[in-house]
C-alpha positions in Angstrom: -9.1 -14.6 -26.8 -9.2 -10.9 -27.7 -13.1 -10.7 -27.7 -13.1 -12.4 -24.3 -10.7 -9.8 -22.8 -12.8 -7.0 -24.3 -15.9 -8.4 -22.8 -14.4 -8.9 -19.4 -12.8 -5.4 -19.3 -16.1 -3.8 -20.5 -18.0 -5.7 -17.7 -15.5 -4.4 -15.1 -15.8 -0.9 -16.3 -19.5 -1.0 -16.2 -19.5 -2.6 -12.7 -17.1 0.0 -11.3 -19.0 2.9 -12.8 -21.2 4.9 -10.4 -25.0 4.3 -10.7 -27.2 7.0 -12.2 -28.4 7.9 -8.6 -24.8 8.6 -7.6 -23.9 11.1 -10.3 -24.2 14.8 -9.4 -25.6 17.3 -11.8 -22.8 19.8 -11.4 -19.6 18.4 -13.1 -17.3 20.3 -10.8 -19.0 18.9 -7.7 -18.9 15.4 -9.3 -15.2 15.8 -9.9 -14.6 16.8 -6.3 -16.8 13.9 -5.1 -14.8 11.4 -7.1 -11.5 12.9 -5.7 -12.9 12.5 -2.2 -14.0 9.0 -2.9 -10.4 8.1 -3.6 -9.2 9.6 -0.4 -11.6 7.7 1.8 -11.3 4.1 2.8 -14.2 1.7 2.9 -14.3 0.5 6.5 -15.8 -2.8 5.5 -13.5 -3.7 2.6 -10.5 -2.1 4.4 -8.2 -2.0 1.3 -10.5 -0.3 -1.1 -11.6 3.3 -1.4 -15.3 4.1 -1.2 -15.2 4.9 -4.9 -14.2 1.3 -5.9 -16.2 -0.6 -3.2 -19.7 -2.0 -3.7 -20.3 -2.6 0.0 -23.5 -1.0 1.3 -21.6 1.0 3.8 -19.4 2.5 1.0 -22.6 3.5 -0.9 -23.8 5.2 2.3 -20.4 6.9 2.7 -20.6 8.2 -0.9 -24.1 9.5 -0.2 -22.8 11.4 2.9 -19.9 12.9 0.8 -22.4 14.1 -1.8 -24.7 15.5 0.8 -21.8 17.4 2.5 -20.7 18.8 -0.9 -24.2 19.9 -1.8 -24.4 21.6 1.7 -21.4 23.7 0.7 -18.6 22.0 2.6 -15.1 22.3 1.2 -13.0 19.1 0.7 -11.2 19.5 4.1 -14.5 19.9 5.9 -15.9 16.7 4.2 -12.7 14.7 5.1 -12.8 16.1 8.6 -16.4 15.1 9.0 -15.8 11.6 7.8 -12.6 11.4 10.0 -14.6 12.5 13.0 -17.4 10.0 12.3 -15.2 6.9 11.4 -11.8 7.8 12.9 -8.4 8.2 11.3 -8.7 4.7 9.7 -11.2 6.1 7.1 -8.5 8.2 5.5 -6.4 6.5 2.8 -3.5 8.6 3.9 -3.7 8.8 7.7 -2.4 12.0 9.4 1.1 12.1 10.8 0.4 12.0 14.6 2.0 10.3 17.6 -0.2 7.3 17.2 0.6 6.8 13.5 4.4 7.4 13.7 5.1 3.7 13.6 2.8 3.3 10.5 4.6 6.1 8.7 8.1 5.0 9.8 7.7 1.3 9.1 8.9 1.4 5.5 12.1 3.2 6.6 12.6 0.7 9.4 12.3 -2.2 7.0 14.7 -0.6 4.5 17.3 0.2 7.2 16.9 -3.3 8.7 17.3 -4.9 5.3 20.5 -2.9 4.6 21.9 -3.8 8.0 21.2 -7.5 7.6 22.7 -7.5 4.1 25.8 -5.7 5.4 26.1 -8.1 8.3 25.7 -11.1 5.9 28.4 -9.8 3.5 30.8 -9.1 6.4 30.3 -12.6 7.8 31.2 -14.1 4.4 34.5 -12.2 4.1 36.6 -12.9 7.3 40.3 -12.8 6.2 41.5 -13.3 9.8 40.1 -16.8 10.1 42.7 -19.6 9.5 42.3 -23.3 9.1 43.3 -25.6 11.8 46.6 -27.5 11.1 44.7 -30.7 10.3 42.4 -28.9 7.8 45.3 -27.0 6.3 47.1 -30.3 5.8 44.0 -31.8 4.1 43.7 -28.8 1.8 47.4 -28.9 0.9 47.1 -32.6 0.1 44.0 -32.0 -2.1 45.8 -29.1 -3.9 48.9 -31.2 -4.5 46.7 -34.1 -5.7 45.1 -31.8 -8.3 48.4 -30.3 -9.2 47.4 -26.8 -8.2 50.3 -26.2 -5.8 
């Protein structure tokens, strides 16, 4: 079982590694490119960064990032260029704007809603003011007497 796991993990590491044509000569630029790859979403895969996607468009997007870095752009300029070209969706962390407030606020809305629902449920379970009807109370008393609990 262990050799199989090693073989599978080795295959996945090799498959996820960039090709020789995608590695930059300058290690500092390569590190910046890898960081930028993780910040940009593949617009085809939607849930993967361009660094982990094998889609042809992701390969093209990585190429554009490398070209912009080689042209001397800083990280913000590269992200801005990609955002201008593909829209806010290309960023793994979309900016906080009026049109993304719901996106950023949704986790808080779910947490607050869950707390309110739990509070309401607990309060509904504990209503000391409710009493049994006379018929139900008589049945309960009879059962308690029958069991010897009264």
